[in-house]
C-alpha positions in Angstrom: 0.0 0.0 0.0 2.8 2.4 0.9 4.6 1.7 -2.4 1.3 2.4 -4.3 0.8 5.7 -2.4 4.4 6.7 -3.2 3.9 6.0 -6.8 0.6 7.9 -6.8 2.3 10.9 -5.2 5.1 10.8 -7.8 2.7 10.7 -10.7 0.5 13.5 -9.2 3.7 15.7 -8.8 4.7 15.0 -12.4 1.2 15.8 -13.6 1.0 19.0 -11.6 4.5 20.1 -12.7 3.6 19.5 -16.4 0.4 21.5 -15.9 2.2 24.4 -14.2 4.9 24.5 -16.9 2.2 24.4 -19.6 0.3 27.2 -17.9 3.4 29.4 -17.8 4.1 28.8 -21.5 0.5 29.6 -22.3 0.5 32.8 -20.3 3.7 33.8 -22.1 2.0 33.3 -25.5 -1.5 34.4 -24.4 -1.9 36.8 -27.4 -1.2 34.0 -29.9 -3.6 31.7 -28.1 -6.3 34.3 -28.0 -6.0 34.9 -31.7 -6.2 31.1 -32.3 -9.3 30.6 -30.2 -11.0 33.7 -31.6 -10.4 32.7 -35.2 -13.5 30.5 -35.5 -15.6 33.6 -34.5 -14.2 35.7 -37.4 -16.2 34.3 -40.3 -19.6 34.0 -38.6 -19.4 37.3 -36.7 -18.3 39.3 -39.7 -21.1 37.7 -41.7 -23.6 39.0 -39.1 -22.0 42.4 -39.1 -22.1 42.7 -42.9 -25.8 41.8 -42.8 -26.3 44.8 -40.5 -27.5 42.8 -37.5 -26.8 44.1 -34.0 -25.1 47.2 -32.9 -21.9 46.3 -34.7 -23.9 45.7 -37.9 -25.5 49.2 -37.5 -22.0 50.8 -37.0 -20.7 49.0 -40.1 -23.7 50.2 -42.2 -22.9 53.8 -41.1 -19.3 53.2 -42.0 -20.2 51.9 -45.5 -22.5 54.9 -46.0 -19.7 57.3 -45.0 -17.3 55.5 -47.3 -19.8 55.9 -50.2 -20.1 59.6 -49.6 -16.3 59.9 -49.4 -15.9 58.2 -52.7 -18.4 60.5 -54.4 -16.7 63.6 -52.8 -13.3 62.3 -54.1 -14.7 62.1 -57.6 -16.2 65.6 -57.3 -12.9 67.0 -56.0 -11.0 65.2 -58.8 -13.3 66.8 -61.4 -12.9 70.3 -59.9 -9.1 70.0 -59.8 -8.9 69.7 -63.6 -7.7 72.9 -65.4 -10.8 73.2 -67.5 -13.3 72.5 -64.7 -14.3 76.1 -64.5 -13.0 76.4 -60.9 -10.7 79.3 -60.0 -6.9 78.7 -59.4 -7.3 79.4 -55.7 -10.1 76.8 -55.4 -8.1 74.2 -57.3 -5.1 74.9 -55.0 -7.3 74.4 -51.9 -8.8 71.1 -53.3 -5.3 69.7 -53.9 -4.9 69.4 -50.1 -8.4 68.0 -49.6 -8.1 65.0 -52.0 -5.3 63.2 -50.0 -7.3 63.5 -46.8 -10.4 62.1 -48.5 -8.3 59.2 -49.8 -6.9 58.4 -46.4 -10.4 58.5 -44.9 -11.8 56.2 -47.6 -8.9 53.7 -46.9 -9.8 53.6 -43.2 -13.5 53.1 -43.9 -12.7 50.3 -46.4 -11.4 48.0 -43.7 -13.0 44.6 -42.9 -16.0 44.8 -40.5 -15.0 44.6 -36.8 -16.6 42.2 -34.4 -14.4 39.1 -34.8 -13.3 39.4 -31.2 -15.5 38.6 -28.2 -16.6 41.4 -26.0 -15.9 41.9 -22.2 -18.5 43.4 -19.9 -16.6 43.8 -16.7 -13.5 45.8 -15.7 -11.6 42.6 -14.7 -13.0 40.3 -17.5 -10.0 40.8 -19.9 -7.7 39.6 -17.2 -9.9 36.7 -16.1 -10.6 35.7 -19.7 -6.9 35.6 -20.5 -6.2 33.5 -17.4 -9.1 31.2 -18.4 -7.8 30.7 -22.0 -4.3 30.1 -20.7 -5.6 27.5 -18.3 -7.7 25.9 -21.1 -4.7 25.5 -23.4 -2.5 24.4 -20.5 -5.0 21.6 -19.7 -5.1 20.6 -23.4 -1.3 20.5 -23.6 -0.9 18.7 -20.2 -3.9 16.3 -20.4 -2.2 13.7 -22.7 0.6 13.4 -20.2 -1.9 13.4 -17.3 -3.9 10.6 -18.9 -0.6 8.7 -19.6 0.3 9.0 -15.9 -3.2 7.8 -14.9 -3.1 4.8 -17.2 0.4 3.9 -16.1 -0.6 4.0 -12.5 -3.6 1.7 -13.1 -1.5 -0.7 -15.3 0.1 -2.6 -12.4 -3.4 -3.5 -11.1 -3.7 -5.8 -14.2 -2.1 -9.2 -14.5 1.1 -9.7 -16.5 -0.7 -10.9 -19.6 -3.1 -7.9 -19.5 -0.2 -5.5 -18.9 1.5 -6.8 -22.1 -1.8 -6.2 -23.9 -2.6 -2.7 -22.6 0.9 -1.2 -22.6 1.1 -0.5 -26.3 -2.3 1.2 -26.1 -1.0 3.9 -23.7 1.2 5.3 -26.4 -2.0 6.0 -28.5 -3.6 8.1 -25.7 -1.8 11.5 -26.4 -2.0 11.0 -30.1 -5.8 10.4 -30.1 -6.4 13.3 -27.7 -4.6 15.7 -30.0 -6.5 14.5 -33.0 -9.8 14.9 -31.1 -8.9 18.5 -30.1 -8.0 19.3 -33.7 -11.2 17.8 -35.0 -13.2 19.8 -32.5 -11.4 23.0 -33.4 -11.6 22.7 -37.2 -15.0 20.9 -37.6 -17.2 20.9 -34.6 -16.6 24.4 -33.1 -17.2 26.3 -36.4 -20.3 24.3 -37.1 -21.7 25.0 -33.7 -20.9 28.7 -33.9 -22.6 28.9 -37.3 -25.8 27.4 -35.8 -25.9 29.5 -32.6 -25.0 32.8 -34.2 -27.5 32.4 -37.0 -30.4 31.2 -34.7 -33.0 34.1 -34.6 -30.2 36.6 -35.1 -32.6 39.1 -36.6 -34.4 39.2 -33.3 -31.4 40.0 -31.1 -28.4 42.3 -30.9 -25.9 39.5 -31.0 -22.7 40.1 -29.0 -20.4 37.3 -28.1 -19.2 37.6 -24.5 -15.6 36.4 -23.9 -16.2 34.3 -20.8 -19.1 32.4 -22.2 -17.4 31.9 -25.6 -14.2 30.5 -24.0 -16.2 28.2 -21.7 -18.1 27.0 -24.8 -14.9 26.4 -26.8 -13.3 24.6 -23.8 -16.3 22.3 -23.5 -16.2 21.4 -27.2 -12.4 20.9 -27.5 -12.0 18.9 -24.2 -15.1 16.8 -25.0 -13.8 15.8 -28.4 -10.3 15.1 -27.0 -11.8 12.7 -24.5 -14.3 11.2 -26.9 -11.4 10.2 -29.2 -10.2 8.0 -26.4 -12.9 5.5 -27.4 -10.5 3.3 -29.5 -8.1 2.9 -26.5 -11.0 1.8 -24.3 -12.3 -0.7 -26.9 -8.9 -2.2 -27.7 -8.2 -2.4 -23.9 -11.4 -4.4 -23.1 -11.1 -6.6 -26.1 -7.5 -7.5 -25.7 -8.0 -8.1 -22.0 -10.7 -10.6 -22.9 -13.6 -8.8 -21.2 -15.5 -8.4 -24.5 -15.0 -10.2 -27.8 -14.8 -8.3 -31.1 -17.6 -10.5 -32.5 -19.9 -9.3 -29.6 -19.2 -5.6 -30.6 -19.9 -6.4 -34.3 -23.2 -8.0 -33.3 -24.3 -4.9 -31.4 -23.5 -2.3 -34.0 -26.9 -0.7 -33.7 -26.3 0.0 -30.0 -23.0 1.5 -30.9 -24.7 3.9 -33.4 -27.2 4.9 -30.7 -24.4 5.5 -28.2 -22.4 7.6 -30.7 -25.6 9.6 -31.5 -26.3 10.1 -27.8 -22.7 11.3 -27.1 -22.9 13.7 -30.0 -26.3 15.0 -28.9 -24.8 16.1 -25.5 -22.3 18.2 -27.4 -23.5 21.7 -28.5 -24.7 22.3 -32.1 -27.4 21.7 -34.6 -28.4 18.7 -36.8 -25.4 19.2 -39.1 -23.1 19.3 -36.1 -24.7 16.2 -34.7 -24.0 14.4 -38.0 -20.4 15.7 -38.1 -19.8 14.4 -34.6 -21.7 11.1 -34.9 -20.0 9.9 -38.1 -16.4 10.2 -36.8 -17.3 8.5 -33.6 -18.8 5.6 -35.4 -15.8 5.4 -37.7 -13.6 5.3 -34.6 -15.8 2.5 -33.2 -15.5 0.4 -36.5 -11.8 1.1 -36.7 -11.3 -0.1 -33.1 -13.3 -3.3 -33.7 -11.3 -4.0 -36.9 -8.0 -3.6 -35.0 -9.3 -5.7 -32.2 -10.2 -8.4 -34.6 -6.8 -8.3 -36.2 -5.1 -8.5 -32.8 -7.4 -11.4 -31.8 -6.5 -13.4 -34.9 -2.8 -12.8 -34.3 -3.1 -13.9 -30.7 -5.1 -17.0 -31.8 -2.4 -17.9 -34.4 0.4 -17.5 -31.8 -1.6 -19.7 -29.4 -2.1 -22.4 -32.0 1.6 -22.3 -33.0 2.6 -22.7 -29.4 0.2 -25.6 -28.9 1.5 -27.4 -32.0 5.1 -27.0 -30.9 
């Protein structure tokens, strides 16, 4: 018991040290991290702004109206500056200083619509939001190692044969977690944002609050990272002999329902539900296929040993 407690303490210290180091790195690069996590907002929010929805959309509409007026004034000034325009020399000399100012104003008004960043409503929210996003990314960076330490601590509880079976699977834990987070960032999060920002958007002044958005993004990314651990769990139970691959193949319909239920708990619309369910089911089928291959190899080795 004392040896197990010593090992648990060591693994907890390692996990905590990795988390602290990852948090320090994320705080150092917090501006880059904020740009990364805000990027999925850019397309959807600017689309709403261009449509004139909300206070940012109204501001953008005024900006475009002012730009239109500036373009027309620039044309008028350009016409009056010509020698045969009928304007006096003094007037043309005055207009020569006006046209560059109009050109600079038009350039400023021609920028992309703002609103691709979440808003903060409290005096301390920029600081707390930055801390939150640094902690989120630190958890994402550290969680593969934390999971590895957890599985390594639980491994001695298995028998020697099961240890031999499960040990190679531990290597896949961080890889699958990273793949799940990337899938959530590039596929699930944009689809969920598209649904929520377009839902009844003409009835509300839509402003995305930083704390709520970062909590939402953290839920999606961490959930997808953990969901992508399904192959490790399936391979572990099949190679340990708890469940046979043929039993999993015979209960595919329940696997589909389970994948749909897991996807339904994640945020999003029907399209997002499909985008989440299909990869989960592919992971299930791939895991069953690998389990069947390992089972056949184990059976062949057993037969070879029996014959010799």
